[in-house]
VOPAGU-2260 file (C-alpha; in pm, 1 decimal, decimal comma):
REM VOPAGU-2260
SITE   aa  ch    i         X         Y         Z
SITE  MET   A    0       1,1      24,9       3,4
SITE  SER   A    1     165,4     317,9    -119,9
SITE  THR   A    2     166,1     631,8     138,6
SITE  ASN   A    3    -109,8     800,3     -56,7
SITE  LYS   A    4    -344,0     552,0     -27,9
SITE  ILE   A    5    -249,2     522,5     384,3
SITE  ILE   A    6    -330,5     834,1     382,7
SITE  GLU   A    7    -633,8     822,1     154,0
SITE  ASN   A    8    -758,2     573,2     419,1
SITE  VAL   A    9    -670,2     722,9     717,5
SITE  ILE   A   10    -860,4    1077,3     619,0
SITE  ASN   A   11   -1179,4     814,0     592,8
SITE  LEU   A   12   -1134,4     641,1     908,8
SITE  PHE   A   13   -1110,8     999,2    1089,0
SITE  ALA   A   14   -1449,9    1088,4     859,2
SITE  VAL   A   15   -1653,1     817,0    1017,6
SITE  ARG   A   16   -1439,2     943,1    1383,6
SITE  PHE   A   17   -1279,3     565,7    1399,1
SITE  TYR   A   18    -972,4     654,0    1602,5
SITE  GLU   A   19    -830,2     338,5    1667,3
SITE  GLY   A   20    -863,8     244,9    1283,1
SITE  VAL   A   21    -633,0     526,6    1195,5
SITE  VAL   A   22    -355,4     482,0    1485,9
SITE  GLU   A   23    -373,0      75,5    1370,6
SITE  LEU   A   24    -372,0     146,6    1049,2
SITE  SER   A   25     -68,2     367,8    1038,9
SITE  LEU   A   26     162,3     166,3    1257,6
SITE  ALA   A   27      55,2    -140,6    1070,2
SITE  ALA   A   28     172,2       9,7     749,1
SITE  ALA   A   29     506,7     140,3     885,3
SITE  ARG   A   30     584,2    -195,3    1003,3
SITE  ARG   A   31     480,4    -327,9     676,8
SITE  LEU   A   32     689,9     -53,0     515,6
SITE  ASP   A   33    1036,6    -139,6     777,3
SITE  PRO   A   34    1001,2    -476,6     904,0
SITE  GLN   A   35    1348,5    -501,6     979,7
SITE  GLY   A   36    1376,2    -199,2    1174,8
SITE  LEU   A   37    1597,2     -14,8    1000,0
SITE  ALA   A   38    1466,3     302,7    1066,3
SITE  LEU   A   39    1498,4     299,4    1484,7
SITE  HIS   A   40    1859,7     170,3    1417,7
SITE  HIS   A   41    1941,8     454,3    1181,3
SITE  TYR   A   42    1800,1     687,5    1452,5
SITE  ARG   A   43    2004,6     593,8    1722,4
SITE  GLN   A   44    2288,7     581,1    1502,1
SITE  GLU   A   45    2265,4     950,9    1499,7
SITE  GLN   A   46    2120,4     960,3    1090,3
SITE  SER   A   47    2446,0     853,0     912,7
SITE  SER   A   48    2432,9     964,6     551,8
SITE  MET   A   49    2590,0     639,1     468,7
SITE  ASP   A   50    2314,5     400,2     537,3
SITE  THR   A   51    2082,6     488,6     287,2
SITE  HIS   A   52    1838,6     186,1     344,9
SITE  GLY   A   53    1787,4     367,9     717,6
SITE  GLN   A   54    1713,2     683,3     572,5
SITE  GLN   A   55    1465,6     544,8     328,6
SITE  ALA   A   56    1299,5     333,4     633,7
SITE  LEU   A   57    1294,6     647,0     810,2
SITE  ALA   A   58    1137,0     847,1     557,9
SITE  ALA   A   59     866,2     544,5     490,9
SITE  ARG   A   60     807,2     485,6     864,4
SITE  LEU   A   61     727,8     883,6     961,1
SITE  GLU   A   62     517,1     916,4     590,0
SITE  CYS   A   63     349,9     685,6     781,9
SITE  TYR   A   64     288,2     838,0    1129,7
SITE  ARG   A   65     165,9    1121,4     966,2
SITE  GLY   A   66    -166,0     983,9     929,5
SITE  VAL   A   67    -200,6    1016,6    1315,7
SITE  THR   A   68     -33,3    1308,5    1316,3
SITE  MET   A   69    -276,8    1464,8    1062,7
SITE  THR   A   70    -514,9    1309,2    1239,5
SITE  LEU   A   71    -511,4    1473,2    1585,7
SITE  GLN   A   72    -420,5    1821,9    1423,3
SITE  GLU   A   73    -771,1    1819,9    1223,3
SITE  VAL   A   74    -902,2    1745,3    1625,4
SITE  VAL   A   75    -711,9    2030,1    1746,6
SITE  ASN   A   76    -858,2    2254,2    1454,4
SITE  GLN   A   77   -1225,8    2139,0    1486,5
SITE  ALA   A   78   -1197,1    2211,2    1875,5
SITE  ALA   A   79   -1044,3    2585,5    1785,8
SITE  ALA   A   80   -1273,9    2651,7    1501,9
SITE  GLY   A   81   -1583,3    2415,5    1582,0
SITE  PRO   A   82   -1925,1    2459,4    1663,1
SITE  GLN   A   83   -1984,0    2567,9    2072,2
SITE  SER   A   84   -2154,6    2326,4    2255,9
SITE  PRO   A   85   -2536,5    2411,7    2316,6
SITE  GLY   A   86   -2599,6    2709,8    2498,9
SITE  VAL   A   87   -2868,7    3012,2    2539,2
SITE  PRO   A   88   -2996,4    3076,1    2210,0
SITE  LYS   A   89   -2927,0    3463,7    2097,8
SITE  GLN   A   90   -3272,6    3480,7    1954,1
SITE  PRO   A   91   -3628,1    3295,1    1963,6
SITE  GLY   A   92   -3666,6    3039,2    1732,1
SITE  PRO   A   93   -3484,0    2694,1    1614,8
SITE  PRO   A   94   -3151,9    2655,3    1625,3
SITE  ALA   A   95   -2969,1    2765,7    1319,6
SITE  ALA   A   96   -2815,7    2427,5    1141,7
SITE  SER   A   97   -2450,6    2376,1    1128,9
SITE  SER   A   98   -2296,7    2433,3     742,7
SITE  ASP   A   99   -2115,8    2078,8     798,1
SITE  PRO   A  100   -2248,8    1858,4    1042,3
SITE  ASN   A  101   -1936,7    1683,5    1077,3
SITE  LEU   A  102   -1792,6    1905,8    1294,0
SITE  LEU   A  103   -1727,6    1866,8    1588,6
SITE  THR   A  104   -1796,9    2082,1    1932,8
SITE  ASN   A  105   -1504,1    2228,8    2112,5
SITE  GLU   A  106   -1622,1    1937,6    2424,3
SITE  GLU   A  107   -1642,9    1654,5    2167,7
SITE  ALA   A  108   -1290,3    1784,6    2010,8
SITE  ALA   A  109   -1099,4    1754,2    2329,9
SITE  LYS   A  110   -1257,9    1412,4    2404,1
SITE  HIS   A  111   -1182,8    1250,9    2068,3
SITE  PHE   A  112    -820,2    1392,2    2147,7
SITE  GLU   A  113    -798,9    1296,8    2490,1
SITE  GLN   A  114    -855,8     921,3    2310,2
SITE  LEU   A  115    -619,4     979,4    2001,2
SITE  LEU   A  116    -343,1    1017,4    2276,9
SITE  ILE   A  117    -416,0     690,7    2518,5
SITE  LEU   A  118    -463,4     494,4    2193,2
SITE  CYS   A  119    -117,6     653,8    2027,7
SITE  GLN   A  120      53,9     557,1    2381,5
SITE  GLN   A  121     -42,9     182,8    2403,3
SITE  THR   A  122     173,1     136,4    2139,0
SITE  GLU   A  123     548,9     -16,1    2175,2
SITE  ASP   A  124     667,2     165,2    1822,8
SITE  GLU   A  125    1002,0     426,7    1968,8
SITE  LEU   A  126     990,0     576,0    1656,2
SITE  PHE   A  127     592,9     666,4    1614,0
SITE  HIS   A  128     605,5     837,3    1992,2
SITE  ILE   A  129     914,5    1053,0    1924,0
SITE  SER   A  130     703,0    1100,9    1606,1
SITE  LEU   A  131     425,7    1241,2    1747,6
SITE  TYR   A  132     653,2    1404,7    2081,6
SITE  GLU   A  133     820,2    1608,8    1773,5
SITE  TRP   A  134     406,7    1702,2    1657,6
SITE  ILE   A  135     332,1    1776,5    2006,0
SITE  ILE   A  136     649,2    1997,4    2059,6
SITE  SER   A  137     573,5    2175,3    1708,4
SITE  SER   A  138     221,9    2249,4    1774,6
SITE  GLY   A  139     269,4    2394,4    2140,5
SITE  HIS   A  140     101,1    2155,1    2318,1
SITE  THR   A  141     376,9    2137,0    2588,3
SITE  ASP   A  142     180,5    2077,1    2837,5
SITE  THR   A  143      -9,7    1722,4    2723,6
SITE  LEU   A  144     368,2    1649,2    2626,4
SITE  LEU   A  145     411,9    1603,3    3019,2
SITE  ARG   A  146     107,2    1405,5    3056,9
SITE  LEU   A  147     210,2    1127,8    2924,3
SITE  SER   A  148     301,6     848,8    3057,9
SITE  SER   A  149     579,0     649,5    2828,4
SITE  PRO   A  150     915,4     513,4    2852,5
SITE  PHE   A  151     995,1     675,1    2559,0
SITE  LEU   A  152     973,1    1009,2    2653,5
SITE  GLU   A  153    1270,2    1070,6    2884,2
SITE  PRO   A  154    1535,1     937,7    2650,1
SITE  PHE   A  155    1349,2    1123,6    2396,3
SITE  LEU   A  156    1403,9    1462,1    2585,9
SITE  GLU   A  157    1723,0    1371,4    2713,1
SITE  ARG   A  158    1900,1    1296,0    2339,0
SITE  MET   A  159    1723,2    1618,7    2160,0
SITE  SER   A  160    1863,5    1806,3    2494,2
SITE  ARG   A  161    2215,8    1740,5    2365,7
SITE  LYS   A  162    2175,9    1665,6    1966,2
SITE  ALA   A  163    1928,3    1965,1    1885,5
SITE  ARG   A  164    2002,6    2295,5    1684,4
SITE  ASP   A  165    1781,7    2447,7    1966,1
SITE  PRO   A  166    1832,1    2204,4    2272,3
SITE  LEU   A  167    1666,5    2526,8    2460,4
SITE  PRO   A  168    1318,1    2421,9    2438,9
SITE  TYR   A  169    1404,1    2030,7    2524,9
SITE  ILE   A  170    1589,6    2112,6    2853,3
SITE  ASP   A  171    1297,7    2311,8    2958,1
SITE  LEU   A  172    1056,7    2050,0    2901,0
SITE  LEU   A  173    1348,5    1810,3    3040,7
SITE  TRP   A  174    1349,2    1984,9    3393,9
SITE  ARG   A  175     968,6    2033,0    3375,5
SITE  PHE   A  176     946,0    1623,3    3309,0
SITE  HIS   A  177    1138,5    1542,3    3598,4
SITE  GLU   A  178     952,4    1765,5    3840,0
SITE  LYS   A  179     648,0    1615,5    3769,7
SITE  SER   A  180     784,8    1271,4    3825,4
SITE  ASN   A  181     905,6    1334,5    4158,7
SITE  ASN   A  182    1275,2    1366,9    4047,3
SITE  PHE   A  183    1401,0    1652,3    4200,2
SITE  GLY   A  184    1749,5    1582,8    4189,0
SITE  ASP   A  185    1759,7    1516,9    3831,1
SITE  ALA   A  186    1535,6    1853,3    3788,0
SITE  ALA   A  187    1771,0    2059,0    3980,3
SITE  CYS   A  188    2070,2    1921,1    3719,1
SITE  VAL   A  189    1848,2    2003,7    3462,0
SITE  LEU   A  190    1770,3    2351,2    3564,0
SITE  ALA   A  191    2134,5    2434,6    3668,4
SITE  ARG   A  192    2224,3    2330,0    3335,5
SITE  LEU   A  193    2009,8    2551,3    3133,1
SITE  ALA   A  194    2069,4    2871,6    3382,2
SITE  ASP   A  195    2503,4    2812,2    3241,4
SITE  MET   A  196    2359,3    2735,0    2886,4
SITE  CYS   A  197    2554,4    3038,2    2665,9
SITE  SER   A  198    2220,1    3146,3    2470,4
SITE  THR   A  199    2094,0    3450,2    2387,3
SITE  GLU   A  200    1781,5    3345,2    2433,0
SITE  LEU   A  201    1788,8    3330,0    2782,4
SITE  SER   A  202    1766,3    3695,0    2985,1
SITE  LEU   A  203    1974,4    3727,0    3296,8
SITE  GLN   A  204    1680,6    3720,8    3510,8
SITE  GLN   A  205    1528,8    3407,4    3348,8
SITE  ARG   A  206    1858,7    3219,1    3455,8
SITE  VAL   A  207    1804,3    3365,1    3791,6
SITE  GLU   A  208    1500,5    3216,8    3798,0
SITE  TYR   A  209    1633,2    2898,5    3706,4
SITE  LEU   A  210    1894,4    2850,2    3957,7
SITE  ALA   A  211    1638,3    2954,6    4221,4
SITE  ARG   A  212    1400,3    2647,9    4113,3
SITE  ALA   A  213    1729,1    2449,7    4093,7
SITE  ILE   A  214    1822,0    2493,3    4478,3
SITE  LEU   A  215    1408,5    2443,3    4527,1
SITE  SER   A  216    1506,7    2092,5    4395,1
SITE  ALA   A  217    1831,1    2055,0    4518,8
SITE  LYS   A  218    1657,0    2109,1    4853,5
SITE  SER   A  219    1342,0    1870,1    4802,0
SITE  SER   A  220    1500,2    1569,4    4653,8
SITE  PRO   A  221    1580,0    1280,1    4945,2
SITE  SER   A  222    1957,8    1200,6    4752,3
SITE  VAL   A  223    2137,2    1494,3    4597,6
SITE  PRO   A  224    2245,2    1363,7    4238,6
SITE  SER   A  225    2672,4    1325,5    4236,2
SITE  LEU   A  226    2761,1    1578,7    4043,5
SITE  ALA   A  227    2932,3    1671,2    4406,3
SITE  PRO   A  228    2987,7    1451,5    4702,9
SITE  GLY   A  229    2719,5    1502,9    4990,5
SITE  GLY   A  230    2539,8    1856,2    4988,4
SITE  GLU   A  231    2796,8    2015,4    4790,2
SITE  PHE   A  232    2606,8    2008,6    4473,9
SITE  LEU   A  233    2332,9    2185,7    4703,7
SITE  HIS   A  234    2632,7    2449,9    4805,3
SITE  GLU   A  235    2762,9    2494,6    4495,5
SITE  LEU   A  236    2438,5    2615,7    4367,5
SITE  GLU   A  237    2365,8    2884,7    4640,7
SITE  GLU   A  238    2707,6    2985,6    4575,3
SITE  LYS   A  239    2630,6    3051,8    4188,4
SITE  MET   A  240    2313,9    3241,7    4294,0
SITE  GLU   A  241    2470,3    3489,9    4524,9
SITE  VAL   A  242    2717,3    3570,2    4241,3
SITE  ALA   A  243    2389,1    3605,0    3972,6
SITE  ARG   A  244    2217,3    3816,7    4228,0
SITE  VAL   A  245    2552,4    4021,7    4193,8
SITE  GLN   A  246    2563,6    4005,3    3830,0
SITE  LEU   A  247    2189,1    4114,1    3834,4
SITE  GLN   A  248    2226,3    4378,4    4027,3
SITE  ILE   A  249    2480,9    4513,3    3785,1
SITE  GLN   A  250    2276,1    4468,2    3496,6
SITE  GLN   A  251    2004,1    4683,7    3670,6
SITE  THR   A  252    2196,3    4993,5    3763,8
SITE  LEU   A  253    2358,9    4985,0    3406,2
SITE  SER   A  254    1996,6    4963,2    3278,1
SITE  GLY   A  255    1933,0    5284,2    3451,1
SITE  THR   A  256    2203,9    5438,6    3317,7
SITE  CYS   A  257    2199,0    5654,6    2988,7
SITE  SER   A  258    2237,0    5365,8    2703,8
SITE  GLN   A  259    2466,4    5624,5    2522,7
SITE  ILE   A  260    2770,9    5598,5    2784,5
SITE  PRO   A  261    2986,2    5363,0    2559,4
SITE  GLY   A  262    2988,0    5047,4    2664,5
SITE  VAL   A  263    2706,3    4997,7    2825,8
SITE  PRO   A  264    2489,0    4845,1    2539,2
SITE  GLU   A  265    2753,7    4574,5    2480,2
SITE  ALA   A  266    2821,5    4532,9    2859,6
SITE  LEU   A  267    2413,1    4500,6    2928,0
SITE  ALA   A  268    2453,6    4206,1    2624,7
SITE  GLN   A  269    2752,9    4014,4    2769,9
SITE  LEU   A  270    2569,9    3982,5    3099,8
SITE  ASN   A  271    2252,1    3855,0    2988,9
SITE  ASP   A  272    2429,9    3579,8    2751,5
SITE  ASN   A  273    2604,5    3362,4    3034,7
SITE  LEU   A  274    2653,0    3367,5    3417,5
SITE  LEU   A  275    2998,5    3501,2    3498,8
SITE  ASN   A  276    3227,7    3431,7    3757,6
SITE  VAL   A  277    3350,7    3712,9    4030,3
SITE  THR   A  278    3668,2    3799,7    3855,9
SITE  LYS   A  279    3503,0    3907,1    3536,7
SITE  LEU   A  280    3227,2    4068,0    3680,6
SITE  TYR   A  281    3492,2    4293,9    3893,5
SITE  GLY   A  282    3717,9    4367,6    3609,4
SITE  ASP   A  283    3489,0    4405,0    3323,3
SITE  PHE   A  284    3171,5    4580,4    3454,5
SITE  ALA   A  285    3241,4    4692,8    3828,6
SITE  GLU   A  286    3535,9    4839,9    3811,1
SITE  PRO   A  287    3538,6    5030,1    3425,1
SITE  PHE   A  288    3173,9    5153,0    3509,8
SITE  GLY   A  289    3256,5    5262,5    3882,1
SITE  LEU   A  290    2967,0    5081,3    4008,9
SITE  SER   A  291    3061,9    5155,2    4422,9
SITE  GLU   A  292    2764,3    4929,3    4556,5
SITE  SER   A  293    2837,0    4613,1    4297,2
SITE  LYS   A  294    3235,2    4629,2    4389,4
SITE  LEU   A  295    3153,8    4609,2    4736,4
SITE  ALA   A  296    2887,7    4305,9    4696,2
SITE  ILE   A  297    3140,0    4131,0    4488,8
SITE  LEU   A  298    3357,2    4166,0    4769,4
SITE  HIS   A  299    3146,6    4008,9    5004,0
SITE  CYS   A  300    3036,7    3761,9    4752,2
SITE  ALA   A  301    3441,9    3612,7    4721,7
SITE  GLY   A  302    3478,2    3637,6    5078,4
SITE  TYR   A  303    3743,1    3877,8    4995,7
SITE  CYS   A  304    3909,5    4189,5    5252,3
SITE  ASP   A  305    4092,5    4444,9    5170,6
SITE  THR   A  306    3948,0    4703,4    5469,3
SITE  ALA   A  307    4147,9    5019,0    5272,5
SITE  LEU   A  308    3919,8    4944,2    4975,8
SITE  ILE   A  309    3619,8    4868,0    5169,4
SITE  ARG   A  310    3586,2    5166,0    5346,6
SITE  SER   A  311    3690,8    5356,9    5058,5
SITE  LEU   A  312    3369,9    5196,8    4842,0
SITE  TRP   A  313    3141,2    5272,1    5148,7
SITE  GLN   A  314    3261,6    5693,2    5083,4
SITE  GLU   A  315    3204,7    5636,3    4713,4
SITE  ILE   A  316    2850,2    5523,5    4779,9
SITE  ILE   A  317    2747,0    5795,3    5013,9
SITE  ASP   A  318    2913,7    6058,6    4799,9
SITE  LYS   A  319    2723,6    5901,3    4499,6
SITE  GLU   A  320    2377,1    5893,6    4678,8
SITE  LEU   A  321    2424,2    6249,0    4771,9
SITE  GLN   A  322    2543,9    6350,3    4406,9
SITE  SER   A  323    2202,7    6171,0    4281,1
SITE  SER   A  324    1997,5    6389,0    4475,5
SITE  LEU   A  325    2102,2    6728,9    4389,2
SITE  GLY   A  326    1823,4    6961,0    4314,1
SITE  MET   A  327    1546,4    6778,7    4574,4
SITE  SER   A  328    1482,9    6920,8    4891,5
SITE  ALA   A  329    1624,7    6833,4    5173,3
SITE  ALA   A  330    1379,1    6583,9    5358,2
SITE  ASP   A  331    1379,0    6404,3    5018,7
SITE  ARG   A  332    1770,5    6381,8    5023,0
SITE  MET   A  333    1783,7    6252,2    5354,4
SITE  GLN   A  334    1468,7    6001,3    5293,7
SITE  LEU   A  335    1674,3    5873,9    5008,5
SITE  LEU   A  336    1988,0    5815,4    5166,4
SITE  HIS   A  337    1835,7    5706,7    5499,7
SITE  GLN   A  338    1708,4    5408,3    5255,9
SITE  LYS   A  339    2027,5    5361,2    5111,7
SITE  ILE   A  340    2208,6    5345,8    5444,9
SITE  VAL   A  341    1928,4    5091,8    5605,7
SITE  SER   A  342    1925,1    4879,8    5303,0
SITE  LEU   A  343    2299,2    4813,3    5295,0
SITE  GLY   A  344    2362,1    4831,6    5645,8
SITE  LYS   A  345    2099,6    4535,7    5686,9
SITE  LEU   A  346    2246,1    4301,6    5370,7
SITE  TYR   A  347    2583,2    4366,8    5524,5
SITE  ALA   A  348    2498,1    4367,5    5952,3
SITE  GLY   A  349    2580,9    4030,8    5976,6
SITE  THR   A  350    2957,9    4058,5    5862,6
SITE  PRO   A  351    3142,4    4316,5    5970,1
SITE  ARG   A  352    3421,9    4321,8    5801,3
SITE  TYR   A  353    3234,7    4469,6    5475,6
SITE  LEU   A  354    3046,4    4713,9    5734,0
SITE  PRO   A  355    3266,1    4942,8    5850,3
SITE  ILE   A  356    3059,6    5142,1    6069,4
SITE  ASP   A  357    3321,5    5403,9    6220,7
SITE  GLU   A  358    3377,5    5458,8    5898,1
SITE  VAL   A  359    3014,7    5491,9    5745,7
SITE  ALA   A  360    2933,8    5674,9    6078,9
SITE  GLY   A  361    3192,3    5936,6    6032,1
SITE  HIS   A  362    3168,1    5971,3    5680,1
SITE  LEU   A  363    2781,4    6005,1    5694,8
SITE  GLU   A  364    2849,8    6266,9    5967,9
SITE  ARG   A  365    3050,5    6466,7    5832,9
SITE  ARG   A  366    2851,9    6540,3    5472,4
SITE  VAL   A  367    2544,3    6572,5    5715,5
SITE  CYS   A  368    2724,8    6847,3    5897,3
SITE  SER   A  369    2865,8    7020,9    5540,6
SITE  LEU   A  370    2487,6    7028,6    5464,8
SITE  SER   A  371    2329,2    7104,3    5795,6
SITE  TRP   A  372    2098,1    6861,0    5822,9
SITE  ASP   A  373    1919,1    6731,4    6152,0
SITE  GLU   A  374    2179,4    6610,4    6419,5
SITE  GLY   A  375    1980,3    6273,8    6473,5
SITE  PHE   A  376    1956,7    6175,8    6111,4
SITE  VAL   A  377    2278,1    5953,4    6125,4
SITE  PRO   A  378    2208,0    5739,8    6421,3
SITE  HIS   A  379    1860,6    5690,9    6381,3
SITE  CYS   A  380    1969,1    5580,0    6047,9
SITE  LEU   A  381    2217,6    5344,9    6147,9
SITE  LEU   A  382    1971,0    5237,2    6396,5
SITE  ASP   A  383    1704,8    5151,6    6124,0
SITE  ALA   A  384    1975,2    4921,4    5968,8
SITE  GLY   A  385    1984,9    4746,0    6240,4
SITE  LEU   A  386    2274,9    4842,8    6455,7
SITE  SER   A  387    2277,5    4829,0    6830,0
SITE  LEU   A  388    2314,1    5104,0    7066,3
SITE  LEU   A  389    2633,3    4966,4    7259,4
SITE  CYS   A  390    2770,7    4940,1    6892,1
SITE  LEU   A  391    2704,6    5271,9    6810,9
SITE  LEU   A  392    2764,0    5409,8    7124,1
SITE  ASP   A  393    3137,7    5281,8    7147,5
SITE  VAL   A  394    3151,7    5427,9    6795,8
SITE  TYR   A  395    3076,6    5736,2    6819,2
SITE  ASN   A  396    3292,0    5734,5    7165,3
SITE  GLY   A  397    3570,3    5628,4    6952,9
SITE  LEU   A  398    3487,6    5935,9    6687,4
SITE  PHE   A  399    3484,5    6215,7    6942,7
SITE  ARG   A  400    3822,0    6090,4    7129,9
SITE  CYS   A  401    4022,8    6059,0    6773,7
SITE  ARG   A  402    4005,4    6427,4    6801,5
SITE  ASP   A  403    3961,9    6441,4    6398,0
SITE  SER   A  404    4064,9    6811,0    6305,1
SITE  SER   A  405    3821,5    6779,3    5996,5
SITE  TRP   A  406    3566,9    6872,3    6258,3
SITE  GLN   A  407    3764,9    7190,6    6344,5
SITE  ARG   A  408    3760,5    7261,5    5966,7
SITE  LEU   A  409    3407,9    7261,6    5944,0
SITE  SER   A  410    3362,6    7500,9    6296,9
SITE  LYS   A  411    3190,9    7204,5    6458,4
SITE  PRO   A  412    3398,5    7047,9    6725,6
SITE  LEU   A  413    3119,4    6912,6    6912,6
SITE  HIS   A  414    2904,3    6774,7    6635,7
SITE  LEU   A  415    3002,3    6410,6    6746,8
SITE  LEU   A  416    2853,3    6457,6    7092,8
SITE  HIS   A  417    2490,9    6563,9    6961,3
SITE  SER   A  418    2449,5    6251,2    6810,0
SITE  VAL   A  419    2568,3    6070,2    7142,7
SITE  ARG   A  420    2301,8    6282,4    7310,0
SITE  VAL   A  421    2048,4    6133,3    7068,9
SITE  LEU   A  422    2179,1    5763,6    7120,3
SITE  LEU   A  423    2122,8    5828,3    7487,9
SITE  GLN   A  424    1780,8    5984,3    7442,7
SITE  THR   A  425    1673,2    5731,1    7247,3
SITE  PHE   A  426    1770,1    5450,9    7514,5
SITE  VAL   A  427    1559,9    5655,7    7795,5
SITE  GLN   A  428    1289,5    5636,0    7601,7
SITE  GLU   A  429    1312,1    5250,3    7448,4
SITE  PRO   A  430    1522,9    5090,5    7752,8
SITE  ASP   A  431    1417,2    4781,2    7567,6
SITE  ARG   A  432    1653,7    4827,6    7250,0
SITE  VAL   A  433    1941,6    4692,2    7512,6
SITE  ALA   A  434    1823,7    4321,7    7613,6
SITE  ALA   A  435    1746,2    4313,5    7975,3
SITE  GLN   A  436    2073,3    4095,1    8052,8
SITE  GLU   A  437    2276,1    4359,1    7899,3
SITE  ARG   A  438    2102,4    4661,6    8034,4
SITE  ARG   A  439    2289,9    4724,7    8392,5
SITE  LEU   A  440    2629,2    4701,5    8191,4
SITE  PHE   A  441    2524,2    4923,1    7894,0
SITE  ILE   A  442    2385,6    5200,7    8139,8
SITE  ASN   A  443    2688,7    5131,7    8363,3
SITE  ARG   A  444    2876,1    5254,5    8016,1
SITE  CYS   A  445    2672,3    5537,1    7926,4
SITE  LEU   A  446    2733,6    5690,6    8281,3
SITE  ASP   A  447    3118,6    5663,3    8265,8
SITE  ILE   A  448    3122,5    5799,7    7946,5
SITE  LEU   A  449    2897,3    6091,6    8025,3
SITE  ALA   A  450    3097,4    6189,6    8362,0
SITE  SER   A  451    3424,9    6213,3    8102,4
SITE  TYR   A  452    3220,2    6391,6    7879,4
SITE  LEU   A  453    3064,9    6651,2    8116,4
SITE  ILE   A  454    3432,3    6696,0    8288,9
SITE  GLU   A  455    3554,1    6803,4    7903,1
SITE  LEU   A  456    3250,8    7045,4    7858,9
SITE  GLN   A  457    3287,7    7212,9    8225,7
SITE  ALA   A  458    3695,9    7267,0    8110,8
SITE  MET   A  459    3624,2    7437,3    7811,3
SITE  ASP   A  460    3575,6    7794,4    7712,2
SITE  PRO   A  461    3210,5    7901,0    7787,6
SITE  CYS   A  462    3000,1    7883,7    7424,6
SITE  ARG   A  463    2612,5    7830,4    7361,6
SITE  GLU   A  464    2639,3    7511,8    7198,3
SITE  GLY   A  465    2875,2    7364,0    7480,0
SITE  THR   A  466    2666,5    7490,3    7754,3
SITE  ASP   A  467    2378,2    7324,0    7580,9
SITE  LEU   A  468    2524,6    6997,0    7567,5
SITE  LEU   A  469    2628,4    7019,5    7936,8
SITE  GLN   A  470    2244,6    7070,2    8020,4
SITE  ASN   A  471    2119,2    6836,2    7832,5
SITE  PHE   A  472    2407,2    6523,0    7948,1
SITE  ARG   A  473    2334,0    6649,9    8339,0
SITE  SER   A  474    1963,6    6608,5    8269,0
SITE  LEU   A  475    2047,8    6226,0    8138,2
SITE  GLN   A  476    2241,0    6095,0    8457,4
SITE  PRO   A  477    1990,1    6076,7    8642,1
SITE  LYS   A  478    1708,5    5931,7    8390,5
SITE  LEU   A  479    1980,2    5650,0    8353,5
SITE  GLU   A  480    2052,5    5618,9    8710,3
SITE  ARG   A  481    1674,1    5507,3    8793,2
SITE  LEU   A  482    1702,4    5222,2    8480,4
SITE  LEU   A  483    1936,1    5039,1    8708,8
SITE  VAL   A  484    1693,5    5035,3    8988,6
């Protein structure tokens, strides 16, 4: 029987909705044209051009299988364009007659489609399954593919994810297949592979999402796959995610700059194309474009501690934030700077090496002093960032004791004492900010520091600022002492 005759018979069987006959006829014809199974051997041997008999057998089988996929496509078409099921009539009178009595309703078409899929899954013809999968993918029914129960599906997806010219759709289906099958370890491996693919079709955001899902799958797996012993695979994924987030931060920062800046469009494209390591992120992006926050994030991510560099980066971050808000009102500028310090402070509070509080507080205070902003602005920023009163009190006391000449240049030698006053007043008003078991020690520390400041202020030449501070500190002493009781 010629393939044209097979297709003609398939059409006749479809017309009477004998779908079992469609499948049986197509598969029987394929077996008759290739009784020795040369087509499957040819397929497994990477379809060598030297195997002409295998090529012919494969072409003949695929033509036979086309009878089934044509039938499936016709059912899909009728589901999309066929008449609706009877409902409330739009006008009185008998229902309008269908132009084609053979057309299926949407519900009928969906039912017959499922019936056909069940029949297709019952065969052990591997090449037919492959032909079916390719049709399902090409017709956009990937969710349907993942519902199939077949021993041939995983090998097909594995093979196509390695051999296809565009493997991305197959790799995406493969992790979904593993996840649906509760093979979370395998899903994590495939997702990690997806995130690492060098492809212009994947955005950096998608790569980060794949990594996040890979981590979730790895945590859900009772046995981590053998890419690395024990829990190292999960650890590698988490480290890669940390670096990827820095890469995303760099991309978002550059996206917010003028696209006319030389190198920015090219940099954005490179950041999308692949996941990069910290060395490349620092040398090719953060350093050339002067991205201080990203530099700090990279140092933190790499666990590299250069104290002088970290201190200078914090200065740059503060100065750039103030520079970017020039022209705004003082209130708006303070709000933006507060948000920046709080967000970064919370981010690095757990790793003090990357949050040199003395440098951050000192530089902020000098800038605030030069701008004549509220004296309590910096202490409140640092408190809101999660830093403790005890820590800040020691930092400010140390800054004051350093006698930095910059305060003389700013004509504000007592500026830091105003911030100390704010810290002490905050504690008096909210003693619960210090844990109960640490409170007595903290109060004694406050009283000792206060006593030393009172001696210094009394020894100074009289001035309005010194007198006001003296009175404020004296009024705080009994309040602190009462908290000891």
